[in-house]
Each structure stands twice: as structure tokens, then as C-alpha cells.
PATIRO-884246 format. One record per residue (C-alpha): residue number from 1; residue in three letters; chain; x, z, y. Coordinates in steps of 0.02 Angstrom, whole numbers. Example, Ala and Ser with C-alpha at 12.3 -4.5 7.8 and 13.67 -1.06 7.14 Angstrom:
BEGIN
pos,code,unit,u,w,v
1,ALA,A,615,390,-225 $
2,SER,A,684,357,-53 $
***
This chain:
BEGIN
pos,code,unit,u,w,v
1,MET,A,0,0,0 $
2,ASN,A,67,-45,170 $
3,ALA,A,116,107,271 $
4,ASN,A,43,121,446 $
5,LYS,A,55,248,587 $
6,GLU,A,-132,271,596 $
7,GLY,A,-138,339,418 $
8,SER,A,-321,291,412 $
9,VAL,A,-305,185,256 $
10,THR,A,-239,284,109 $
11,ARG,A,-201,222,-66 $
12,ARG,A,-335,340,-133 $
13,SER,A,-470,269,-18 $
14,PHE,A,-414,91,-56 $
15,MET,A,-424,117,-245 $
16,LYS,A,-591,207,-231 $
17,ALA,A,-667,64,-134 $
18,SER,A,-590,-72,-243 $
19,ALA,A,-659,7,-403 $
20,GLY,A,-843,-10,-357 $
21,VAL,A,-891,-173,-443 $
22,LEU,A,-1053,-183,-544 $
23,MET,A,-1078,-327,-665 $
24,VAL,A,-1244,-400,-723 $
25,SER,A,-1249,-369,-909 $
26,GLY,A,-1194,-516,-1016 $
27,LEU,A,-1167,-638,-872 $
28,GLY,A,-1015,-570,-781 $
29,ILE,A,-1105,-601,-615 $
30,PRO,A,-1072,-471,-480 $
31,ARG,A,-1214,-400,-377 $
32,THR,A,-1211,-451,-195 $
33,VAL,A,-1204,-308,-70 $
34,HIS,A,-1286,-314,101 $
35,ALA,A,-1315,-130,139 $
36,GLU,A,-1225,-50,285 $
37,GLY,A,-1095,71,224 $
38,ALA,A,-1081,-17,55 $
39,ARG,A,-971,-161,109 $
40,GLY,A,-822,-119,2 $
41,LEU,A,-654,-175,67 $
42,ALA,A,-607,-265,227 $
43,THR,A,-445,-338,291 $
44,MET,A,-361,-341,461 $
45,ILE,A,-238,-472,523 $
46,ASP,A,-139,-418,676 $
47,LEU,A,-85,-574,771 $
48,ASP,A,27,-470,883 $
49,ARG,A,133,-429,731 $
50,CYS,A,127,-594,636 $
51,ASP,A,279,-701,678 $
52,GLY,A,239,-844,559 $
53,CYS,A,392,-797,455 $
54,THR,A,491,-922,559 $
55,ASN,A,652,-858,480 $
56,PHE,A,592,-908,306 $
57,ASP,A,563,-1078,226 $
58,GLN,A,376,-1045,235 $
59,PRO,A,265,-897,280 $
60,CYS,A,278,-759,150 $
61,CYS,A,88,-744,136 $
62,VAL,A,78,-930,93 $
63,ALA,A,223,-922,-31 $
64,SER,A,155,-769,-122 $
65,CYS,A,-20,-842,-132 $
66,ARG,A,47,-1005,-203 $
67,ASP,A,156,-915,-329 $
68,LYS,A,2,-826,-393 $
69,ASN,A,-129,-963,-387 $
70,LEU,A,-46,-1134,-398 $
71,GLY,A,-65,-1143,-586 $
72,ILE,A,-248,-1094,-602 $
73,ILE,A,-318,-1270,-586 $
74,PRO,A,-311,-1377,-743 $
75,GLU,A,-244,-1555,-728 $
76,PRO,A,-390,-1669,-682 $
77,VAL,A,-447,-1806,-800 $
78,SER,A,-380,-1979,-767 $
79,PRO,A,-459,-2088,-710 $
80,LEU,A,-582,-1984,-610 $
81,PRO,A,-764,-2022,-656 $
82,LYS,A,-845,-2140,-531 $
83,LEU,A,-995,-2061,-447 $
84,PHE,A,-1166,-2143,-454 $
85,PRO,A,-1252,-2196,-347 $
86,ARG,A,-1136,-2131,-213 $
87,GLY,A,-1014,-1991,-185 $
88,LYS,A,-835,-1955,-138 $
89,THR,A,-703,-1888,-254 $
90,GLU,A,-568,-1774,-186 $
91,ASP,A,-405,-1770,-281 $
92,TRP,A,-265,-1656,-219 $
93,SER,A,-172,-1651,-384 $
94,LYS,A,-35,-1766,-315 $
95,LYS,A,-26,-1669,-151 $
96,LYS,A,1,-1492,-214 $
97,ASP,A,144,-1465,-93 $
98,VAL,A,32,-1478,62 $
99,THR,A,38,-1311,154 $
100,ASN,A,-15,-1356,331 $
101,ARG,A,-201,-1342,291 $
102,LEU,A,-320,-1270,161 $
103,THR,A,-328,-1369,-2 $
104,PRO,A,-383,-1329,-180 $
105,TYR,A,-201,-1284,-211 $
106,ASN,A,-169,-1192,-48 $
107,PHE,A,-285,-1046,-10 $
108,ILE,A,-199,-986,149 $
109,TYR,A,-99,-1069,287 $
110,VAL,A,-35,-1017,458 $
111,GLN,A,-97,-1099,619 $
112,GLN,A,15,-1096,772 $
113,ALA,A,-59,-1084,946 $
114,ASP,A,60,-1112,1092 $
115,VAL,A,-31,-1038,1242 $
116,GLU,A,-13,-970,1417 $
117,TYR,A,-102,-807,1453 $
118,GLU,A,-84,-693,1604 $
119,GLY,A,63,-795,1666 $
120,GLU,A,160,-786,1503 $
121,ARG,A,196,-923,1377 $
122,LYS,A,190,-869,1197 $
123,SER,A,165,-931,1020 $
124,VAL,A,31,-845,916 $
125,PHE,A,31,-866,727 $
126,ILE,A,-136,-856,637 $
127,PRO,A,-149,-842,446 $
128,ARG,A,-310,-929,393 $
129,ARG,A,-406,-910,232 $
130,CYS,A,-583,-863,176 $
131,MET,A,-665,-738,295 $
132,HIS,A,-759,-650,152 $
133,CYS,A,-920,-637,252 $
134,ASP,A,-1038,-489,238 $
135,ASN,A,-1186,-599,192 $
136,PRO,A,-1107,-765,141 $
137,ALA,A,-1217,-919,156 $
138,CYS,A,-1104,-1005,29 $
139,ALA,A,-1163,-884,-104 $
140,THR,A,-1343,-893,-47 $
141,ILE,A,-1363,-1079,-79 $
142,CYS,A,-1267,-1100,-243 $
143,PRO,A,-1396,-1153,-375 $
144,PHE,A,-1278,-1116,-519 $
145,ALA,A,-1239,-935,-474 $
146,ALA,A,-1057,-987,-459 $
147,ASN,A,-1024,-900,-293 $
148,HIS,A,-1049,-714,-262 $
149,LYS,A,-992,-571,-153 $
150,TYR,A,-923,-429,-257 $
151,GLU,A,-955,-249,-209 $
152,ASN,A,-769,-234,-169 $
153,GLY,A,-796,-358,-28 $
154,ALA,A,-722,-515,-107 $
155,VAL,A,-821,-677,-103 $
156,VAL,A,-776,-767,-264 $
157,ILE,A,-814,-939,-338 $
158,ASN,A,-826,-937,-528 $
159,ASP,A,-734,-1096,-578 $
160,ASN,A,-818,-1092,-748 $
161,LEU,A,-990,-1114,-668 $
162,CYS,A,-952,-1219,-513 $
163,VAL,A,-991,-1406,-524 $
164,GLY,A,-916,-1450,-354 $
165,GLY,A,-1073,-1493,-258 $
166,ALA,A,-984,-1434,-99 $
167,LYS,A,-1141,-1362,-18 $
168,CYS,A,-1043,-1200,2 $
169,ARG,A,-923,-1295,115 $
170,THR,A,-1068,-1374,209 $
171,VAL,A,-1144,-1207,258 $
172,CYS,A,-978,-1118,289 $
173,PRO,A,-951,-1120,479 $
174,TRP,A,-764,-1137,446 $
175,ASN,A,-781,-1263,302 $
176,ILE,A,-665,-1155,198 $
177,PRO,A,-696,-1206,14 $
178,GLN,A,-601,-1360,-43 $
179,ARG,A,-643,-1474,-189 $
180,GLN,A,-538,-1538,-332 $
181,SER,A,-623,-1678,-428 $
182,GLY,A,-597,-1713,-612 $
183,VAL,A,-601,-1532,-671 $
184,GLY,A,-734,-1408,-722 $
185,LEU,A,-907,-1397,-797 $
186,TYR,A,-976,-1559,-724 $
187,LEU,A,-867,-1659,-844 $
188,LYS,A,-967,-1587,-990 $
189,LEU,A,-1136,-1613,-907 $
190,MET,A,-1160,-1769,-801 $
191,PRO,A,-989,-1825,-738 $
192,GLU,A,-1063,-1969,-639 $
193,LEU,A,-1204,-1868,-562 $
194,ALA,A,-1174,-1680,-558 $
195,GLY,A,-1063,-1621,-417 $
196,ASN,A,-889,-1690,-447 $
197,GLY,A,-765,-1551,-479 $
198,VAL,A,-738,-1369,-432 $
199,MET,A,-731,-1286,-261 $
200,TYR,A,-580,-1175,-233 $
201,LYS,A,-536,-1046,-99 $
202,CYS,A,-458,-875,-74 $
203,ASP,A,-542,-743,-183 $
204,LEU,A,-448,-598,-101 $
205,CYS,A,-349,-584,-263 $
206,ASN,A,-503,-509,-344 $
207,ASP,A,-410,-483,-508 $
208,LEU,A,-279,-377,-420 $
209,LEU,A,-413,-277,-329 $
210,HIS,A,-487,-232,-498 $
211,GLU,A,-317,-160,-543 $
212,GLY,A,-309,-59,-381 $
213,LYS,A,-176,-175,-310 $
214,GLU,A,-167,-266,-144 $
215,PRO,A,-192,-454,-123 $
216,ALA,A,-30,-550,-141 $
217,CYS,A,-27,-606,42 $
218,ILE,A,-44,-429,108 $
219,ASP,A,86,-358,-11 $
220,ALA,A,211,-493,39 $
221,CYS,A,195,-480,229 $
222,PRO,A,364,-422,299 $
223,GLN,A,289,-376,470 $
224,ASP,A,145,-267,407 $
225,ALA,A,32,-387,501 $
226,MET,A,-102,-371,367 $
227,ALA,A,-195,-220,301 $
228,ILE,A,-335,-190,176 $
229,GLY,A,-445,-39,146 $
230,PRO,A,-624,27,153 $
231,TYR,A,-727,-72,277 $
232,ASN,A,-757,69,402 $
233,ASP,A,-574,122,401 $
234,ILE,A,-513,-55,433 $
235,LYS,A,-644,-80,568 $
236,LYS,A,-582,76,658 $
237,MET,A,-401,20,638 $
238,ALA,A,-441,-151,712 $
239,GLU,A,-532,-72,859 $
240,LYS,A,-386,47,889 $
241,ARG,A,-256,-92,881 $
242,ALA,A,-360,-200,999 $
243,ALA,A,-379,-57,1123 $
244,GLU,A,-191,-21,1121 $
245,MET,A,-147,-201,1165 $
246,ASN,A,-298,-228,1279 $
247,GLY,A,-340,-363,1155 $
248,PHE,A,-480,-449,1063 $
249,ILE,A,-562,-449,890 $
250,TYR,A,-629,-596,791 $
251,GLY,A,-733,-578,632 $
252,MET,A,-842,-426,664 $
253,LYS,A,-992,-526,726 $
254,GLU,A,-951,-705,682 $
255,ASN,A,-1066,-778,549 $
256,GLY,A,-1165,-616,551 $
257,GLY,A,-1009,-512,514 $
258,THR,A,-861,-536,398 $
259,GLY,A,-738,-436,297 $
260,THR,A,-590,-506,395 $
261,PHE,A,-544,-442,568 $
262,TYR,A,-417,-534,674 $
263,VAL,A,-340,-433,815 $
264,SER,A,-256,-531,954 $
265,PRO,A,-177,-498,1125 $
266,VAL,A,-243,-669,1179 $
267,PRO,A,-429,-714,1192 $
268,PHE,A,-490,-815,1044 $
269,ASP,A,-566,-952,1151 $
270,ILE,A,-391,-988,1218 $
271,LEU,A,-318,-986,1042 $
272,ASN,A,-458,-1099,981 $
273,LYS,A,-416,-1231,1111 $
274,ALA,A,-233,-1228,1062 $
275,ILE,A,-245,-1247,872 $
276,ASP,A,-266,-1405,770 $
277,LYS,A,-441,-1417,697 $
278,GLY,A,-517,-1531,567 $
279,PRO,A,-534,-1544,377 $
280,GLY,A,-451,-1392,300 $
281,LYS,A,-406,-1325,473 $
282,PRO,A,-538,-1197,527 $
283,SER,A,-583,-1163,708 $
284,LEU,A,-581,-994,794 $
285,GLY,A,-736,-1027,896 $
286,PRO,A,-892,-918,906 $
287,VAL,A,-1015,-950,764 $
288,LYS,A,-1187,-888,719 $
289,ARG,A,-1233,-859,538 $
290,ALA,A,-1240,-1033,465 $
291,MET,A,-1408,-1022,377 $
292,ALA,A,-1493,-938,525 $
293,ALA,A,-1435,-1074,644 $
294,MET,A,-1498,-1216,536 $
295,SER,A,-1664,-1301,570 $
296,THR,A,-1796,-1324,434 $
297,LEU,A,-1746,-1506,419 $
298,GLU,A,-1562,-1465,404 $
299,LYS,A,-1597,-1335,270 $
300,SER,A,-1700,-1460,171 $
301,LEU,A,-1557,-1586,180 $
302,VAL,A,-1436,-1455,115 $
303,PHE,A,-1546,-1385,-22 $
304,SER,A,-1629,-1542,-88 $
305,PRO,A,-1473,-1616,-171 $
306,VAL,A,-1424,-1454,-257 $
307,ILE,A,-1603,-1423,-313 $
308,GLY,A,-1608,-1599,-382 $
309,ILE,A,-1444,-1574,-474 $
310,ALA,A,-1501,-1407,-543 $
311,ALA,A,-1664,-1484,-602 $
312,GLY,A,-1571,-1629,-680 $
313,ILE,A,-1451,-1515,-775 $
314,ALA,A,-1595,-1405,-829 $
315,GLY,A,-1678,-1562,-898 $
316,VAL,A,-1521,-1613,-991 $
317,TRP,A,-1503,-1441,-1070 $
318,SER,A,-1687,-1447,-1118 $
319,VAL,A,-1663,-1612,-1208 $
320,ILE,A,-1506,-1549,-1295 $
321,SER,A,-1594,-1390,-1350 $
322,LYS,A,-1742,-1486,-1419 $
323,ARG,A,-1627,-1603,-1516 $
324,LYS,A,-1532,-1456,-1591 $
325,TRP,A,-1697,-1372,-1638 $
326,ALA,A,-1761,-1532,-1717 $
327,GLU,A,-1598,-1557,-1816 $
328,LYS,A,-1603,-1378,-1876 $
329,ASN,A,-1782,-1389,-1934 $
330,ASP,A,-1778,-1567,-2001 $
***
């Protein structure tokens, strides 16, 4: 556990919070938590301390995350199934070394914002990965129960259930999840129709949390720029750090509240103007909760494809089951 002067996040409180995961019997599906005071863990990223690891070949948080996760994706089939009647495959398997954005093989990267604030020029380094929202829209819309928020605070995509429909990315205000085609369940169902791969993103090292350990990125940070602990403790720490630097916090209200608090000496609207944005490069702008901000028409456009896919797969399984029953009783 990272030491800190505040002493507000102890190893005992971290392990107590990280142990509270309830599983639905037989399915391995975690219950989603929305209640105040039952948010599990949160993380803080102090941008006044992060230096982007400019003295290293790459940021330590990125290197440690890649060391842990780079091998979790199986090699995609070749050639990739062509989608009918339309659709776009996304294959990053030949670009695994890309670290300047989020990809299926790169769950965290560091943005650099060169800004002027209060008469001073400075570079601010911003590690970006999943925000682990309090009430994640990405989990709300998944028709295959592949995306859930654990009681320890981690928002996790189950790669054994995901078919890569990418609606989680559509409703994420930061477009965090990234798709790798040619892998996963859809290949066994309807490879030309159902989704087209698996969505991948940071899972807060959920496996390590279950062991009472810190996420790899936090454990590796040489500047103690990251911290993890019970939600209320981390919230207080972020507020204290922000007050000490006369700074600003991002993540407490965005998207209805998240489990990631950025603390910065520079306003986030200034940082947002200075960073590169686009596919795999999230913004730092103000956002409302994605689902709440969508119109009825927009919601129907998001939900209708996944409902159709779910209905189609349900139909396929029904036919398969009937055939097996008929064969058994023939």
C-alpha cells in the first residue's frame, strides 16, 4: 500500500473494502451497487505529482499494466469473419505496441497537456483509463450481462460473455472500451451477425483486488501520484489535496459520479483544450450521465441493435436445444 502523509487510507481499510464482493450463485455475475456508502473502492490520481515518468522509456503505470494484461487476449482468427449486412471489424493484433491511446491491448496511457495558467507555463501529465463510474451506463445496456460493477468498485467486462457489440463504448461519455475482432463468444454463435469480437478496458486489476492487492498501475507509480482505498477516504483525500494546491477535482460529478478522482492544480477546461482527443483518446470535458442525457430516439437507436442481437441469439439457442432434445428422444 502506498504510504501517504494523510494516513487516511490504511491497508486494513483497503483490504476490508476490497473483500466485499457478492456473486450471483452459479453465474459468477457480481451484483451492481448504487447505494450511497456502499461504493467500495475509489482511486485518486494527483496530477501535481505525476511527471509522466519522463526519465523512463515509458510511464511506469503503462508498463506495469501491459506486463500484466498484454497476454490475456487470444490470437484472433484469420481471416476475420466478414460482417453481414454491414459492420466494421477492429483488429489491433498487429498493433500491440501502440501506447499513445487506449486499445484492446493498452488499458492505460498518459496524456500530456502543455498549458499556461496564472502566468506560468507547465506540462501536466494525465494517466487515462476507465473511470469506474458509480452507476455505469455501459453495464446498464449490456444485453448479455457481460459488464458489471463489482461491490469493490471495479467495472468489469466478462470476456467470456461479451460479443463485441460496442454499445458500451457508445454510451460511455469517454468512449473507453475498445474492441478486438476475431475473438470471443460471437465466433461460436453467429460470426457474421453477432457483435464482432470482445470489448476490453481497465478492470482495476479486479483479480488483484480480490487478493487484497493494489492495481498494477498504482503499485508501480514511483511518484505516489495514485492512491486507492475506501470511497469516502479517497474522496476526503482528493478534497484535501485539491484544497492544499488551490486546485480542482474531476470525476466526482461527471457521468453522475465515478470511482476515479483526478486532482489538478490547473482547471480541467484548460487541460481539456490542450490534450489530443479522438478515438481511444478521452476528453476531460464536463459530461452528464450518458443515459440520462440521451433522447428517447437516441436510446431506441442504441438499444434496438443489441435487443435484436439478443433475440437472434436466443432464437439460435432455442433451435439448438430443440434439435438436441429431438436427437435424444428419437
